[in-house]
Backbone as numpy.savetxt, mean C-alpha at the origin, in Angstrom:
# Nx Ny Nz CAx CAy CAz Cx Cy Cz
-16.06 1.24 -24.78 -14.79 0.89 -24.13 -14.71 -0.62 -23.99
-13.66 -1.27 -24.47 -13.60 -2.74 -24.44 -13.49 -3.28 -23.03
-14.06 -4.47 -22.85 -13.96 -5.15 -21.57 -12.94 -6.28 -21.70
-12.22 -6.55 -20.62 -11.16 -7.54 -20.65 -11.68 -8.86 -20.10
-11.94 -9.79 -20.99 -12.43 -11.09 -20.56 -11.29 -11.88 -19.89
-11.67 -12.66 -18.90 -10.74 -13.54 -18.19 -9.65 -12.77 -17.44
-9.85 -11.50 -17.21 -8.91 -10.70 -16.43 -9.58 -10.35 -15.11
-9.06 -10.90 -14.00 -9.63 -10.62 -12.69 -8.92 -9.45 -12.04
-9.67 -8.67 -11.31 -9.08 -7.59 -10.53 -8.18 -8.18 -9.45
-6.95 -7.70 -9.31 -6.05 -8.25 -8.30 -6.40 -7.85 -6.87
-7.36 -6.94 -6.72 -7.79 -6.57 -5.38 -9.05 -7.32 -4.97
-10.12 -7.19 -5.75 -11.41 -7.76 -5.34 -11.80 -9.00 -6.11
-11.00 -9.39 -7.12 -11.25 -10.54 -7.99 -12.43 -10.33 -8.92
-12.90 -9.10 -9.03 -14.00 -8.80 -9.94 -13.60 -9.01 -11.38
-14.59 -9.21 -12.24 -14.33 -9.48 -13.66 -14.85 -8.38 -14.57
-15.49 -7.37 -14.02 -16.00 -6.28 -14.85 -14.87 -5.25 -15.00
-13.99 -5.50 -15.96 -12.76 -4.73 -16.13 -12.81 -3.95 -17.44
-12.46 -2.68 -17.39 -12.47 -1.85 -18.59 -11.11 -1.15 -18.74
-10.85 -0.68 -19.93 -9.63 0.09 -20.17 -9.73 1.45 -19.49
-8.66 1.84 -18.82 -8.62 3.15 -18.18 -7.70 4.09 -18.94
-6.54 3.57 -19.35 -5.55 4.38 -20.07 -4.53 3.44 -20.70
-3.88 3.89 -21.73 -2.75 3.16 -22.32 -1.69 4.18 -22.73
-0.42 3.78 -22.59 0.67 4.61 -23.09 1.63 3.73 -23.89
2.80 4.23 -24.22 3.72 3.48 -25.06 4.27 2.24 -24.36
4.20 2.23 -23.03 4.80 1.15 -22.26 3.80 0.10 -21.78
2.61 0.58 -21.34 1.71 -0.35 -20.66 0.25 0.02 -20.88
-0.62 -0.92 -20.48 -2.05 -0.66 -20.38 -2.41 -0.51 -18.91
-3.47 0.22 -18.66 -3.96 0.43 -17.29 -5.45 0.11 -17.31
-5.84 -0.86 -16.50 -7.21 -1.33 -16.47 -7.89 -0.85 -15.20
-9.21 -0.79 -15.24 -9.99 -0.29 -14.12 -11.07 -1.30 -13.76
-11.14 -1.66 -12.48 -12.19 -2.54 -11.99 -13.40 -1.69 -11.61
-14.54 -1.98 -12.19 -15.72 -1.16 -11.91 -16.34 -1.48 -10.56
-15.89 -2.57 -9.92 -16.43 -2.93 -8.60 -15.72 -2.18 -7.47
-14.38 -2.22 -7.46 -13.63 -1.60 -6.36 -12.88 -0.34 -6.78
-12.88 -0.02 -8.07 -12.27 1.18 -8.64 -10.75 1.14 -8.67
-10.13 0.00 -8.41 -8.68 -0.09 -8.54 -8.29 0.07 -10.00
-7.22 0.82 -10.25 -6.59 0.88 -11.57 -5.31 0.05 -11.48
-5.09 -0.84 -12.45 -3.95 -1.74 -12.34 -3.38 -2.08 -13.71
-2.12 -2.47 -13.68 -1.41 -2.91 -14.88 -1.59 -4.41 -15.03
-1.94 -4.92 -16.22 -2.08 -6.37 -16.39 -0.80 -7.11 -16.00
-0.97 -8.25 -15.38 0.18 -9.00 -14.84 1.22 -9.29 -15.93
0.78 -9.54 -17.15 1.72 -9.86 -18.23 2.65 -8.70 -18.56
2.31 -7.48 -18.12 3.12 -6.31 -18.41 3.98 -5.87 -17.22
4.01 -6.66 -16.15 4.87 -6.35 -15.02 6.32 -6.69 -15.37
7.25 -5.93 -14.83 8.65 -6.28 -15.01 9.01 -7.45 -14.09
10.15 -8.08 -14.34 10.55 -9.25 -13.56 10.98 -8.84 -12.15
10.94 -9.77 -11.19 11.42 -9.46 -9.85 12.86 -8.97 -9.83
13.71 -9.51 -10.70 15.10 -9.07 -10.75 15.19 -7.62 -11.22
14.43 -7.28 -12.26 14.43 -5.90 -12.76 13.82 -4.95 -11.74
12.83 -5.45 -11.02 12.19 -4.65 -9.98 13.20 -4.29 -8.89
13.93 -5.28 -8.42 14.93 -5.02 -7.37 16.02 -4.08 -7.88
16.45 -4.26 -9.12 17.48 -3.38 -9.68 17.00 -1.93 -9.69
15.73 -1.74 -9.94 15.17 -0.38 -9.93 15.14 0.16 -8.50
14.74 -0.67 -7.54 14.73 -0.24 -6.14 16.14 0.10 -5.65
17.13 -0.63 -6.14 18.51 -0.39 -5.70 19.02 0.99 -6.10
18.34 1.62 -7.05 18.72 2.97 -7.46 18.27 4.04 -6.46
17.32 3.67 -5.60 16.82 4.63 -4.62 17.90 4.91 -3.57
17.93 6.11 -3.10 18.95 6.50 -2.11 18.29 7.23 -0.95
17.36 6.52 -0.28 16.66 7.10 0.87 17.41 6.73 2.14
17.95 7.73 2.83 18.77 7.51 4.02 17.99 7.86 5.29
18.11 7.02 6.34 17.37 7.27 7.58 17.67 8.61 8.24
18.84 9.17 7.97 19.20 10.45 8.60 18.95 11.65 7.68
18.25 11.43 6.56 17.95 12.51 5.62 16.73 13.29 6.11
16.90 14.56 6.52 15.77 15.34 7.04 14.62 15.45 6.04
14.94 15.58 4.76 13.90 15.70 3.75 13.07 14.44 3.64
13.73 13.30 3.69 13.02 12.03 3.62 12.15 11.83 4.86
12.67 12.23 6.01 11.87 12.13 7.23 10.64 13.04 7.18
10.79 14.22 6.61 9.63 15.11 6.47 8.58 14.48 5.57
9.03 13.82 4.52 8.11 13.12 3.63 7.35 12.04 4.38
8.05 11.21 5.15 7.42 10.13 5.90 6.56 10.63 7.05
6.83 11.84 7.48 6.08 12.40 8.61 4.59 12.53 8.28
4.25 12.57 7.01 2.84 12.66 6.63 2.07 11.43 7.09
2.76 10.29 7.17 2.15 9.08 7.72 2.47 8.91 9.19
3.72 9.20 9.56 4.15 8.97 10.94 3.32 9.74 11.96
3.18 11.06 11.78 2.54 11.89 12.81 1.08 11.51 13.06
0.21 11.43 12.05 -1.18 11.09 12.36 -1.34 9.68 12.94
-0.51 8.74 12.49 -0.61 7.39 13.04 -0.08 7.34 14.46
1.05 7.97 14.71 1.63 7.96 16.05 0.69 8.61 17.08
-0.04 9.62 16.65 -0.99 10.28 17.54 -2.12 9.35 17.99
-2.36 8.29 17.24 -3.46 7.37 17.53 -3.01 6.11 18.26
-1.70 5.94 18.45 -1.17 4.73 19.07 -1.08 4.87 20.58
-1.25 3.75 21.27 -0.99 3.71 22.69 0.52 3.58 22.91
1.03 3.95 24.09 2.48 3.84 24.33 2.98 2.41 24.17
4.21 2.29 23.71 4.89 1.00 23.58 4.13 0.02 22.69
3.55 0.53 21.62 2.83 -0.34 20.68 3.82 -1.17 19.87
3.33 -2.30 19.36 4.14 -3.17 18.52 3.70 -3.00 17.07
4.66 -2.70 16.18 4.33 -2.42 14.80 5.15 -3.23 13.82
4.66 -3.29 12.59 5.35 -3.93 11.48 5.46 -2.92 10.34
6.69 -2.71 9.87 6.92 -1.87 8.69 7.00 -2.81 7.50
5.92 -2.92 6.74 5.83 -3.85 5.62 6.31 -3.16 4.36
7.34 -3.74 3.72 7.94 -3.10 2.57 8.89 -2.00 2.99
9.75 -2.32 3.94 10.60 -1.30 4.58 11.70 -0.77 3.67
12.06 -1.51 2.60 13.10 -1.05 1.69 14.50 -1.26 2.24
15.52 -0.83 1.50 16.91 -1.07 1.89 17.41 -0.19 3.02
16.75 0.94 3.27 17.17 1.84 4.34 15.99 2.18 5.23
15.54 1.24 6.08 14.34 1.46 6.89 14.43 2.76 7.69
13.45 3.61 7.49 13.45 4.92 8.15 12.18 5.14 8.95
11.02 4.81 8.37 9.77 4.98 9.10 9.78 4.14 10.38
10.31 2.94 10.30 10.39 2.08 11.48 11.29 2.71 12.54
12.36 3.36 12.10 13.25 4.04 13.04 12.54 5.19 13.73
11.71 5.91 12.99 10.96 7.02 13.57 10.00 6.52 14.64
9.33 5.40 14.38 8.42 4.84 15.38 9.19 4.28 16.58
10.35 3.68 16.33 11.17 3.18 17.44 11.64 4.33 18.32
12.01 5.45 17.69 12.42 6.63 18.45 11.27 7.17 19.30
10.03 6.91 18.87 8.85 7.36 19.63 8.44 6.35 20.70
9.23 5.27 20.85 9.00 4.33 21.93 8.27 3.06 21.56
8.09 2.81 20.26 7.37 1.62 19.83 8.34 0.53 19.37
7.89 -0.70 19.47 8.71 -1.85 19.05 8.37 -2.18 17.60
9.38 -2.30 16.74 9.14 -2.47 15.32 9.74 -3.76 14.77
8.97 -4.42 13.90 9.46 -5.53 13.09 9.51 -5.06 11.64
10.36 -5.69 10.84 10.55 -5.29 9.46 10.27 -6.45 8.52
9.65 -6.12 7.37 9.55 -7.11 6.31 9.65 -6.43 4.95
10.42 -7.04 4.07 10.50 -6.60 2.69 10.92 -7.81 1.86
10.23 -8.10 0.76 10.57 -9.30 -0.02 11.96 -9.26 -0.63
12.57 -8.08 -0.74 13.90 -7.96 -1.32 14.99 -7.70 -0.28
14.66 -7.01 0.81 15.70 -6.51 1.71 15.57 -7.00 3.15
14.43 -7.54 3.54 14.24 -8.05 4.90 13.26 -9.20 4.81
13.78 -10.36 4.43 12.93 -11.48 4.01 12.53 -12.45 5.12
12.61 -12.02 6.36 12.24 -12.90 7.47 10.72 -13.04 7.53
10.20 -14.12 6.96 8.75 -14.31 6.89 8.12 -14.67 8.23
8.95 -14.95 9.22 8.38 -15.27 10.54 7.60 -14.08 11.12
7.97 -12.86 10.71 7.27 -11.68 11.23 5.85 -11.61 10.69
5.55 -12.37 9.64 4.20 -12.38 9.08 3.31 -13.41 9.76
3.82 -13.99 10.84 3.01 -14.92 11.64 2.67 -14.33 13.00
3.17 -13.14 13.28 2.90 -12.48 14.56 1.68 -11.57 14.43
1.29 -10.94 15.53 0.20 -9.96 15.51 0.74 -8.61 15.96
0.05 -7.54 15.52 0.59 -6.19 15.73 -0.51 -5.20 16.10
-0.05 -4.13 16.77 -0.95 -3.01 17.09 -1.07 -2.07 15.91
-0.07 -2.06 15.03 -0.15 -1.24 13.83 0.78 -1.79 12.76
0.41 -1.57 11.52 1.20 -2.00 10.37 1.26 -0.83 9.40
2.45 -0.55 8.88 2.61 0.56 7.94 3.02 0.05 6.57
2.51 0.72 5.54 2.92 0.51 4.16 3.17 1.89 3.58
4.41 2.29 3.55 4.77 3.60 3.02 5.28 3.47 1.60
4.53 3.99 0.63 4.89 3.88 -0.77 5.13 2.41 -1.14
4.20 1.57 -0.74 4.29 0.12 -0.96 3.08 -0.40 -1.74
1.89 0.09 -1.42 0.66 -0.45 -2.00 0.67 -0.43 -3.52
1.29 0.60 -4.09 1.31 0.73 -5.55 2.21 -0.31 -6.22
3.04 -0.99 -5.43 3.95 -2.01 -5.97 3.36 -3.42 -5.89
2.22 -3.58 -5.25 1.68 -4.92 -4.99 1.04 -5.51 -6.24
1.59 -6.64 -6.69 1.02 -7.32 -7.85 -0.33 -7.94 -7.51
-0.48 -8.41 -6.29 -1.73 -9.01 -5.82 -2.16 -8.32 -4.53
-2.66 -7.10 -4.62 -2.98 -6.35 -3.40 -4.07 -6.97 -2.55
-5.00 -7.71 -3.16 -6.07 -8.32 -2.38 -5.55 -9.30 -1.33
-4.87 -10.37 -1.74 -4.32 -11.32 -0.76 -3.33 -10.69 0.21
-2.48 -9.79 -0.28 -1.48 -9.16 0.59 -2.13 -8.33 1.68
-3.08 -7.47 1.29 -3.71 -6.60 2.28 -4.61 -7.40 3.22
-5.28 -8.43 2.71 -6.10 -9.28 3.59 -5.21 -9.95 4.64
-4.03 -10.41 4.24 -3.12 -11.05 5.19 -2.68 -10.07 6.27
-2.34 -8.85 5.89 -1.92 -7.85 6.87 -3.07 -7.49 7.80
-4.27 -7.39 7.25 -5.44 -7.08 8.09 -5.64 -8.15 9.16
-5.41 -9.40 8.79 -5.56 -10.49 9.77 -4.51 -10.40 10.87
-3.34 -9.82 10.58 -2.28 -9.71 11.59 -2.55 -8.61 12.61
-3.48 -7.71 12.30 -3.78 -6.61 13.22 -4.59 -7.10 14.42
-4.19 -6.63 15.58 -4.96 -6.91 16.79 -6.21 -6.04 16.83
-7.20 -6.40 17.65 -8.36 -5.52 17.82 -7.93 -4.12 18.23
-8.52 -3.12 17.62 -8.20 -1.69 17.81 -6.90 -1.30 17.11
-6.30 -2.22 16.34 -5.06 -1.92 15.63 -5.29 -1.05 14.41
-4.19 -0.50 13.91 -4.24 0.45 12.80 -3.41 -0.03 11.61
-3.96 0.14 10.41 -3.21 -0.04 9.18 -2.99 1.34 8.58
-1.73 1.72 8.39 -1.40 3.03 7.84 -0.80 2.89 6.46
-1.44 3.48 5.45 -1.00 3.34 4.06 -0.72 4.71 3.47
0.48 4.86 2.93 0.81 6.07 2.16 1.00 5.67 0.71
0.15 6.19 -0.16 0.26 5.98 -1.60 -0.54 7.08 -2.28
-0.04 7.60 -3.36 -0.76 8.67 -4.05 -2.00 8.09 -4.71
-3.09 8.87 -4.69 -4.38 8.34 -5.12 -4.78 8.82 -6.51
-5.47 7.94 -7.22 -6.05 8.28 -8.52 -7.15 9.31 -8.32
-7.13 10.35 -9.18 -8.18 11.37 -9.12 -9.18 11.18 -10.26
-8.69 11.24 -11.49 -9.56 11.09 -12.64 -8.71 10.74 -13.86
-9.37 10.43 -14.96 -8.65 10.01 -16.16 -7.73 11.10 -16.71
-8.21 12.32 -16.72 -7.41 13.42 -17.28 -6.11 13.58 -16.51
-6.17 13.57 -15.19 -4.96 13.70 -14.38 -4.07 12.47 -14.51
-4.68 11.31 -14.67 -3.91 10.06 -14.75 -2.99 10.06 -15.97
-3.45 10.61 -17.08 -2.68 10.56 -18.33 -1.32 11.24 -18.21
-1.22 12.27 -17.40 0.04 13.02 -17.25 0.65 12.84 -15.86
0.22 11.84 -15.14 0.64 11.61 -13.76 2.04 10.99 -13.73
2.96 11.60 -12.97 4.32 11.06 -12.89 4.35 9.67 -12.26
3.35 9.36 -11.46 3.33 8.08 -10.73 3.32 6.88 -11.68
2.74 7.05 -12.87 2.62 5.90 -13.76 3.90 5.69 -14.60
4.86 6.59 -14.48 6.11 6.42 -15.23 7.08 5.47 -14.52
6.80 5.14 -13.27 7.63 4.21 -12.52 7.23 2.78 -12.92
8.15 1.99 -13.51 7.77 0.66 -13.99 7.44 -0.33 -12.88
7.77 0.01 -11.64 7.44 -0.89 -10.53 6.08 -0.58 -9.92
5.43 0.48 -10.37 4.09 0.81 -9.89 3.06 0.09 -10.74
2.25 -0.75 -10.11 1.30 -1.58 -10.88 -0.13 -1.54 -10.33
-0.35 -0.88 -9.19 -1.69 -0.81 -8.59 -1.93 0.60 -8.07
-3.04 1.18 -8.49 -3.33 2.58 -8.16 -4.70 2.67 -7.49
-4.69 3.19 -6.28 -5.89 3.24 -5.44 -6.52 4.62 -5.52
-7.83 4.66 -5.54 -8.57 5.92 -5.41 -9.19 5.95 -4.02
-9.79 7.07 -3.68 -10.51 7.15 -2.41 -11.62 6.12 -2.39
-12.30 5.93 -3.51 -13.37 4.94 -3.59 -12.83 3.52 -3.35
-11.61 3.26 -3.81 -11.01 1.94 -3.59 -10.83 1.67 -2.10
-10.37 2.67 -1.36 -10.19 2.47 0.08 -11.52 2.32 0.79
-12.55 3.01 0.34 -13.88 2.79 0.91 -14.35 1.37 0.64
-14.08 0.87 -0.58 -14.44 -0.52 -0.88 -13.70 -1.46 0.06
-12.40 -1.22 0.26 -11.58 -2.10 1.08 -12.10 -2.14 2.52
-12.41 -0.97 3.07 -12.95 -0.92 4.44 -14.28 -1.66 4.52
-15.12 -1.50 3.50 -16.39 -2.21 3.48 -16.21 -3.71 3.37
-15.25 -4.13 2.57 -14.94 -5.56 2.41 -14.53 -6.17 3.73
-13.64 -5.51 4.46 -13.20 -6.05 5.75 -14.32 -6.00 6.78
-15.10 -4.95 6.77 -16.21 -4.83 7.74 -17.23 -5.93 7.52
-17.43 -6.33 6.28 -18.41 -7.37 5.97 -17.91 -8.77 6.29
-16.62 -8.88 6.57 -16.02 -10.20 6.80 -15.32 -10.30 8.15
-15.82 -9.55 9.14 -15.20 -9.62 10.46 -15.37 -8.33 11.22
-14.27 -7.90 11.87 -14.32 -6.68 12.68 -14.54 -5.45 11.79
-15.26 -4.48 12.34 -15.53 -3.25 11.61 -14.23 -2.53 11.27
-14.10 -2.09 10.02 -12.93 -1.33 9.56 -13.33 0.14 9.44
-12.68 0.98 10.22 -13.01 2.41 10.22 -11.93 3.17 9.45
-12.34 3.78 8.35 -11.42 4.46 7.44 -11.31 5.94 7.76
-10.07 6.44 7.78 -9.81 7.87 7.89 -8.93 8.29 6.71
-9.38 9.27 5.95 -8.60 9.83 4.86 -7.78 10.99 5.41
-6.46 10.87 5.34 -5.56 11.89 5.89 -4.80 12.53 4.74
-5.19 13.72 4.34 -4.46 14.40 3.28 -4.62 13.71 1.94
-3.69 14.01 1.02 -3.80 13.55 -0.36 -3.26 12.16 -0.60
-2.44 11.65 0.33 -1.81 10.36 0.05 -1.69 9.43 1.25
-2.44 9.68 2.31 -2.39 8.84 3.50 -3.80 8.42 3.90
-3.95 7.14 4.20 -5.19 6.64 4.80 -4.84 5.82 6.02
-5.68 5.90 7.03 -5.56 5.08 8.22 -6.84 4.26 8.35
-6.69 2.97 8.63 -7.84 2.09 8.77 -7.70 1.36 10.10
-8.68 1.53 10.96 -8.63 0.89 12.29 -9.53 -0.34 12.32
-8.99 -1.40 12.88 -9.79 -2.61 13.13 -10.43 -2.44 14.50
-11.70 -2.11 14.51 -12.37 -1.83 15.77 -12.63 -3.12 16.55
-12.79 -2.97 17.85 -12.99 -4.13 18.74 -14.38 -4.71 18.51
């Protein structure tokens, strides 16, 4: 299997990169250090094309089906929060819904999205919890982005991530998730274990909880 010279992993910056899969549209590379599967940066679509694709989404805050989908992240995270917690919905999209669910539960929410809620001042505050719902797979540089969010968490704070996880090569080849041109980073369970270990080795202990097939919660312990 060929190795990709001069190609750094966008999560851990590792250089031991191998081919994972290729299709008619893109290549998918795998970092042997953190197990992230990712699309080479040269094959990403432009920010303008990315936003045009997002604009096709029609997720409404009052849609019961969409709320049931988000409940997979909302319920386990809300159960772990103290009353009146302060949260950030990172990558909230054009119709913020998860943030509304947390606000309805009594929490104070800030919003950030590079296309739809561009107030970068919220990235200078600190939070009791931060959510990324169907966002991690869109991150071109997940390492710096996730490290920045981890730093914004207060002691005992929670990072809640919803993203479908890589299982194996056979499943990846026919996975609907890779047909979305805005998806460029694919996390496995091993990747999240690496991430928790990385943060634990560089500060406060990161305690990982795997919740179902597509949700992880990571707590920054005191």
